[in-house]
TORTORPA-453683 format. One record per residue: x, y, z of N, C-alpha, C, O in turn; residue number from 1; residue in one letter. Coordinates in nm, 2 decimals, padded with zeros to 4 digits, m for minus. Atoms other than C-alpha are relative to their C-alpha. Example, Ala and Ser with C-alpha at 12.3 -4.5 7.8 and 13.67 -1.06 7.14 Angstrom:
BEGIN
n.c1	n.c2	n.c3	ca.c1	ca.c2	ca.c3	c.c1	c.c2	c.c3	o.c1	o.c2	o.c3	k	r
00.09	m00.12	00.00	01.23	m00.45	00.78	00.09	00.12	00.00	00.19	00.12	00.07	1	A
m00.09	m00.11	00.00	01.37	m00.11	00.71	m00.08	00.11	00.08	m00.03	00.22	00.09	2	S
This chain:
BEGIN
n.c1	n.c2	n.c3	ca.c1	ca.c2	ca.c3	c.c1	c.c2	c.c3	o.c1	o.c2	o.c3	k	r
00.01	00.12	m00.05	11.84	09.40	09.48	00.04	m00.06	m00.17	00.04	00.00	m00.27	1	X
m00.01	00.04	00.15	11.93	09.17	09.17	m00.11	m00.11	00.00	m00.16	m00.16	00.10	2	X
00.09	00.07	m00.01	11.69	08.95	09.00	00.03	m00.17	00.00	m00.03	m00.27	00.04	3	X
m00.06	00.14	m00.02	11.91	08.65	08.97	00.00	m00.05	00.15	00.00	00.02	00.25	4	X
00.02	00.03	m00.14	11.89	08.39	09.25	00.11	m00.10	m00.06	00.10	m00.17	m00.16	5	X
m00.10	00.12	00.03	12.21	08.17	09.26	m00.03	m00.15	00.03	m00.14	m00.17	00.08	6	X
m00.05	00.09	m00.05	12.29	07.84	09.34	m00.03	m00.05	00.13	m00.10	m00.13	00.20	7	X
m00.05	m00.03	m00.17	12.43	07.94	09.65	m00.14	00.02	00.08	m00.14	m00.03	00.19	8	X
00.07	m00.10	m00.09	12.08	08.14	09.78	m00.10	m00.14	m00.04	m00.17	m00.18	00.04	9	X
00.14	00.05	00.03	11.84	07.90	09.63	00.05	m00.17	00.08	m00.05	m00.24	00.10	10	X
m00.03	00.09	m00.13	12.03	07.58	09.87	m00.10	00.06	00.11	m00.22	00.04	00.15	11	X
00.04	m00.03	m00.18	12.02	07.78	10.17	m00.17	00.05	00.01	m00.23	00.04	00.11	12	X
00.13	m00.01	m00.07	11.64	07.91	10.12	m00.06	m00.12	m00.02	m00.17	m00.12	00.03	13	X
00.04	00.11	m00.02	11.58	07.53	10.03	00.03	m00.03	00.15	m00.07	m00.08	00.20	14	X
m00.02	00.07	m00.08	11.74	07.43	10.36	m00.14	00.05	00.07	m00.20	m00.06	00.09	15	X
00.06	m00.04	m00.11	11.49	07.59	10.57	m00.10	m00.07	00.02	m00.15	m00.06	00.13	16	X
00.11	00.04	00.07	11.19	07.38	10.42	m00.02	m00.15	00.01	00.09	m00.20	00.03	17	X
00.03	00.14	m00.06	11.04	07.00	10.49	00.12	m00.11	m00.13	00.04	m00.12	m00.22	18	X
m00.02	00.01	00.12	11.26	06.84	10.21	m00.04	m00.14	m00.01	00.06	m00.21	m00.02	19	X
00.05	00.07	00.00	11.02	06.54	10.19	m00.13	00.09	m00.11	m00.22	00.02	m00.16	20	X
00.06	m00.04	00.03	10.81	06.82	10.04	00.03	00.03	m00.14	00.14	00.07	m00.16	21	X
m00.02	m00.02	00.08	10.71	06.84	09.68	00.04	00.15	m00.09	00.06	00.24	m00.01	22	X
m00.08	m00.12	00.01	10.86	07.15	09.46	m00.07	00.03	m00.17	m00.07	m00.02	m00.29	23	X
00.09	m00.06	00.13	10.64	07.37	09.22	00.05	00.14	m00.04	00.08	00.22	00.05	24	X
00.01	m00.12	00.09	10.69	07.65	08.98	m00.15	00.10	00.03	m00.27	00.09	m00.01	25	X
00.16	m00.13	00.06	10.45	07.98	09.05	00.03	00.06	m00.12	00.11	00.16	m00.10	26	X
m00.05	m00.06	00.12	10.51	08.09	08.70	m00.06	00.14	m00.02	00.01	00.24	m00.01	27	X
00.05	m00.16	00.04	10.25	08.40	08.61	m00.14	00.01	00.08	m00.24	m00.06	00.09	28	X
00.09	m00.10	m00.10	10.05	08.62	08.85	m00.12	00.03	m00.10	m00.21	00.06	m00.02	29	X
00.09	m00.01	00.09	09.78	08.68	08.54	m00.07	m00.14	00.02	m00.18	m00.15	00.07	30	X
00.06	00.18	00.04	09.73	08.26	08.49	00.12	m00.10	00.11	00.22	m00.16	00.07	31	X
m00.08	m00.01	m00.16	09.88	08.18	08.89	m00.05	m00.17	m00.05	m00.17	m00.21	m00.05	32	X
00.06	00.15	00.02	09.89	07.76	08.78	00.14	m00.03	00.10	00.22	00.07	00.11	33	X
m00.10	00.05	m00.05	10.16	07.56	08.98	00.04	m00.09	m00.08	m00.04	m00.18	m00.11	34	X
m00.08	00.05	00.06	10.44	07.40	08.76	00.08	m00.11	00.05	00.12	m00.10	00.17	35	X
m00.08	00.15	m00.10	10.62	07.06	08.87	00.16	00.02	m00.11	00.17	00.04	m00.23	36	X
m00.13	m00.09	00.04	11.01	07.14	08.82	00.03	m00.19	m00.01	m00.01	m00.29	00.05	37	X
m00.01	00.16	00.08	11.16	06.85	08.59	00.16	m00.01	00.03	00.21	m00.02	00.14	38	X
m00.17	00.08	00.06	11.54	06.77	08.48	00.09	00.18	00.03	00.04	00.28	m00.01	39	X
m00.07	m00.14	m00.01	11.83	07.06	08.60	00.13	m00.02	m00.09	00.21	m00.11	m00.10	40	X
m00.14	m00.02	00.14	12.09	07.14	08.31	00.06	00.07	00.03	00.00	00.17	00.07	41	X
m00.12	m00.08	00.00	12.40	07.30	08.36	00.06	00.06	m00.11	00.12	m00.02	m00.17	42	X
m00.12	m00.10	00.10	12.58	07.54	08.12	00.09	00.02	00.02	00.08	00.12	00.09	43	X
m00.16	m00.06	m00.07	13.00	07.56	08.20	m00.01	00.14	m00.12	m00.09	00.18	m00.20	44	X
00.00	m00.12	00.09	13.12	07.88	08.06	00.03	00.10	00.04	00.05	00.13	00.15	45	X
00.01	m00.16	m00.09	13.15	08.24	08.04	m00.14	00.03	00.07	m00.15	00.08	00.19	46	X
00.14	00.02	m00.01	12.77	08.21	08.01	m00.08	m00.09	00.05	m00.19	m00.14	00.00	47	X
00.07	00.19	m00.08	12.69	07.90	08.25	m00.10	00.09	00.08	m00.10	00.20	00.12	48	X
00.09	m00.05	m00.09	12.40	07.90	08.44	m00.05	m00.16	00.02	m00.02	m00.27	m00.03	49	X
00.11	00.14	00.02	12.13	07.63	08.54	m00.09	00.03	00.02	m00.13	00.12	00.10	50	X
00.16	00.02	00.05	11.80	07.55	08.41	m00.07	m00.10	00.07	00.00	m00.20	00.09	51	X
00.10	00.09	m00.05	11.52	07.37	08.58	m00.15	00.02	m00.13	m00.21	00.12	m00.17	52	X
00.06	00.05	00.11	11.31	07.23	08.32	m00.14	00.01	00.08	m00.14	00.02	00.20	53	X
00.13	m00.02	m00.06	10.89	07.25	08.37	00.03	m00.13	m00.05	00.12	m00.16	m00.13	54	X
00.09	00.14	00.02	10.73	06.88	08.39	m00.11	00.01	00.04	m00.15	m00.05	00.13	55	X
00.14	00.07	00.00	10.37	06.94	08.34	m00.04	00.14	00.10	00.02	00.22	00.17	56	X
00.06	m00.09	m00.12	10.12	07.16	08.54	m00.08	m00.04	00.10	m00.18	m00.09	00.06	57	X
00.10	00.02	m00.09	09.95	07.09	08.82	m00.11	00.04	00.08	m00.17	00.00	00.18	58	X
00.15	m00.03	m00.10	09.67	07.29	08.91	m00.01	00.16	00.00	00.08	00.23	m00.04	59	X
00.04	m00.18	m00.06	09.56	07.66	09.00	00.09	00.04	00.18	00.07	m00.03	00.28	60	X
m00.09	00.00	m00.11	09.82	07.80	09.28	m00.14	00.03	00.11	m00.25	00.08	00.06	61	X
00.10	00.00	m00.08	09.60	07.80	09.63	00.02	00.16	00.00	00.11	00.23	m00.05	62	X
00.02	m00.10	m00.01	09.47	08.13	09.72	00.08	00.06	00.09	00.11	00.17	00.09	63	X
m00.13	m00.05	m00.11	09.72	08.14	10.02	00.12	00.02	m00.05	00.20	00.08	00.03	64	X
m00.07	m00.03	00.00	09.98	08.14	09.82	00.02	00.06	m00.13	00.13	00.03	m00.17	65	X
00.06	m00.16	00.05	09.88	08.42	09.56	00.02	00.13	00.09	00.08	00.23	00.04	66	X
m00.01	m00.07	m00.10	09.86	08.60	09.87	00.17	00.04	00.00	00.23	00.14	m00.05	67	X
m00.14	m00.04	m00.05	10.21	08.59	09.98	00.08	00.02	m00.13	00.15	00.12	m00.12	68	X
m00.05	m00.07	00.09	10.35	08.64	09.66	m00.08	00.15	m00.11	m00.07	00.19	m00.22	69	X
00.11	m00.10	00.06	10.08	08.93	09.61	00.01	00.00	m00.17	00.07	00.06	m00.26	70	X
00.05	00.01	00.14	09.95	08.83	09.29	m00.12	00.01	00.03	m00.18	m00.10	00.03	71	X
00.17	m00.03	m00.02	09.59	09.00	09.37	m00.01	m00.09	00.11	00.06	m00.16	00.17	72	X
00.08	00.01	m00.10	09.35	08.97	09.56	m00.08	m00.20	00.03	m00.12	m00.29	m00.04	73	X
00.03	00.20	00.02	09.26	08.60	09.74	m00.17	00.03	00.05	m00.25	m00.06	00.05	74	X
């Protein structure tokens, strides 16, 4: 299975959740904090990609999120 997620796959996954909920990045299992999502940047051309910028740290991930990500014991 590829580690890359396409925009199409991300949109598909997000269609199943409440569109009014805030969105956070879960970054690092050894330092499990939530980070706010910032700007979206698209690069075109042969090496094109979409980048989501980090927009600050929100706090420590809740234990249930770490458990669902298999990031250590709760």
